N, C-alpha and C positions, 0 to 999 in steps of 0.2 A: 520285535516282530510279534511276540506273544504278549498277551495282556499282563501276565504275571512277571514280565521282565521290567516293570516300572521301578522296582526296588531291588537292584542287583545285590545289594549288601545283605539282603535277607534270604538269598537263594543258596542252595547247596545241592550237591549230587547232580542228578540228571537235569533238573530244572536250570541249574547254573550253566551247565554245558550247553543246553539247548538255546539259552539266551546268548551265551558268549559266542557260539558259532554262527549266530544269525544276526550279528551286529552289522551296521552299514559297512564298516571296513572289511568284515569277512565276506560280505556279498561282493564287494569290489575285488577282493582277493579271488573269489571263485570266478568272477567275470574276467579277470586277467588271464586265466587259462584260455579263454576264448580269444583274447587279444593275441596270444602267442600263435594259436591255430590260424587266426585270420592273417597274421603276418606271413606264415608259411604258405597258405593257400593263395594269397594275393601276390606274393613275391615270386613263386615258382614260374608262372607264365612269363614274367618279366625276365627272369634268369634265362629261360629257354630262348626267348626272343633275342636277348643280347648274346647268348651263346651261339645261336645260329648265325647271327649277324657277324660276330667276330670270326667264326670258323669260315664262313663264306668269304669274308674279307681277306683272310689269309690265303684262300685258294684263288683269289681273283687274279686275272692276267694283267690288270692295270696296276703297275708298280706302286703308285701312291696309296691306293686302297689296300694293297697287300701290306705295305709298311704300317698303315694305320691299324690294321688288325693285329699285326705283330707287336706294335708298341702297346696297344691296349692290353693284350693278354700278358705280355711280359712285365709291364710296369705294375699292373694291379696285383699280379701274383707275387711279385717280388717285394711288396710292401706289407708289413704286418697288418692284420685286419683291424685291430683297434686303432692303430695310427691312421689308417686310411679312413676309417669311420669318422674319427674325431676331426681330422683335417678336412676331408671332402665335404662332410655335412655342414661344418662351420662355414666353409667357403660357399657352399650352395645357399645356405641361409643368408649369408651376407650379400651374395650376388643377387638374390631375389629382392632383398630390401634396398640394395643400391639401385636396381632398375626402377623400383617403385619410387624411390627418392628422386631420381632424375625426372620422372614424369609428373609426380604429384607436387614436388617442391622445387620448381625451377629457380625461385628467388633465394634459395638458401645460400648464404655467404660464408658460413663457417666451414672449416675443413672437416671432412668426414672422418679421416684418420687423425685422432688426437692422442698421440702416444700409443698405448696399447688398447685404447678405446675405439670402438667403431660406432659412430653416432650419426643417425639419420633423423629426419623430422618424425614427429609422433605418428602422423598419418601414413608414413611409409613402412612402419614396423609391421612385421608379419609373424603372427596376427597382431591386431591392435591391442594395446595394453588394456583397453576397456572391453575386449572381447570376452565372452563367457569361457569358462574353463574347458568345456568340451572342444572348442575350436583350437585351443592351445594343444590339447591332447591329440586331436586329429592331425594337426600340422606336424607335431613331433613324430607321430606314427608314419605320416607320409615321408618325412625325411629319412626315417629309419628304413622304410621300405625301399626307397631309392638307393640308399647306401648298401643294403644287402644285395639288391639286384645288380648293382655295378660290380661289387666285389666278386660275388659268386658267379656272375655272368662271365667273368674272365676265365674262371676255372672251368665253367661249362663249355666255353668256346674252345679251350684247349682239348677237352675230352671229346667234343663233337668233331673237331678237326682231325684228331687221331683216328676216330671211328670212320670218318669219311675216307681217310687215306688207307684204312685197313681193308676195305672192300676190294676183292681181287679186280684188277684193272681189266683182265680178260673178259669178265662178265659185262663190263661197260662196253667193250669193243664188240662183243656179240650182239648186244642190243642195238648198237649203231649199225651193225651189219644187216640186221633185220629191218632196217629202214626207220628206226626210231629217231626222233629229233633229240637234241641235247636235253631239252626240258623233259621229254618223256623218259629218257634214260635216268635222269636224276630222280624223277617222281616214282617210277615203277621198279627201278633196280637199285640205285644207289641209296635212296632214302630208306626203303624198307629194311635192307640188310645192314645199314649203318646202325640201327638200334641194337642189333645183336652185340656189337662191339661197344656201343656207348652206354648201355644200361648199367653194366657193373660200375663204371666210373661215375655215372650220374647218381646211382644209388648211394655210393660212398659220399658224394657231394651233398646229397640230401641229409645224410647222417651228420655231416659236419655243420650243415645249416641249422639242424635242430639243436646241436650243442652250442651254436653261436647265438641263439635267441636270448640268453641272459645278458648279452651286450645291450639289449634294449634299456636295461637299467642305467647303463652309462650314458645313454642318449636322452635321458629325461623322461622316458615312457614308464608309466606305472605298471610294470609287468609283474610276473609272479615272484621274481627275486626281490623286487622292491617291497611287495606286500609281505613276503615271508620274513624279511628282516624287520619291517615295521611292526608286524603283529607279534613276532616271536621274541622281540626284546623284552627285557624285564619291565614290568609295570608296577609302580608303587601304589600306595593307598589312595593317592589323589585321582587315580583312574577308576572307572566304574567296575572294571573287572581286573583287579590286581593279580599278578602272577609272577613267578620267577622267570629266568631266562629260558624260553622254550624254542629258541631258534633251531636247535638241533632237530626237534620234532617237525618243525615246518619244512626244513630243508630235506629231511627224510621223505616227506610227502612229495617234494619236488623230484627227489631221486626216483621214487616209484613212478611218478608221472612220465619222466623222461625214459625210463627203462621200458615202460609199457608202450610209449610212442615209438621207440626204436624197434621193439618186438613186432608191433603191428606193421611197421614200415618194411621190415625184412620179409615178412610174409607176402605183402603186396608186391614188392619188387621181385620176389621169387616167382609169383604168378605171372607178372608182366614179362619177365625174362623167358619163361617157358612158352608164353604165347607168341612173342615176336620171333623166337627161335624155331618154332614149328615149321618145318618144310623149307627152311632157309639153307641155301648152300653156302657154307663158309669155308675158310681155309682148313678147318678141322673136319670137313665133310658135311653131309646133309644132316640137319638136326631133326 
């Protein structure tokens, strides 16, 4: 980045550190923090959508819909996250390529399953082998986002379902007695008070989601864990900036980042909880 960085072997002190910390890989490392934040911000709406869908499905009067909601929440919550991520995302990836294969390569005669290999025609691969690197990274990020949404959506559904059931039924009956329709009762009485009961569980789910972001590394996304391991490993004299094993320092930086993120999150959720609780009549009385 700086003009004096052209000869790293001649640098020392502040000049060496200023050049070392502004290499291309370090800039990618700094950008990976944005990748983690983007994953969190883009996944949360999907988690809430799946959470509400699962919770409302479990409350449905139509039995098949109710069973579907129960199966979704029970099955996903009962499988270890890492197992579900690796299995579901591999299945999703292969499913996308299989559908493209059927459409784009109708004359393909070889079996797709060849032992442990999954083979489709080249133009059906997603993304294409000739695609630029950024398309591979975006595709991997998309798969990771879907995986996080499906897994944590099941936990959110269980939390929201419990919160909906916790609202005193007498208040819903009172709304109906005043002539409100079922939709008005849900929107004006059930939904506002539901947040009082749901926020503690959702805040805990958010903390778990933050702690689960290092799984991006296992899904092939170059996240902060990937770059911390890559940059912190010992570098011999054949590298421009040789140094001993500094992984401890890099992972300490990640520790500070995650602690700061959880601290900020706790303060935000405390404010949200105080706001949604103000004036709400709950089982514990009016807040």
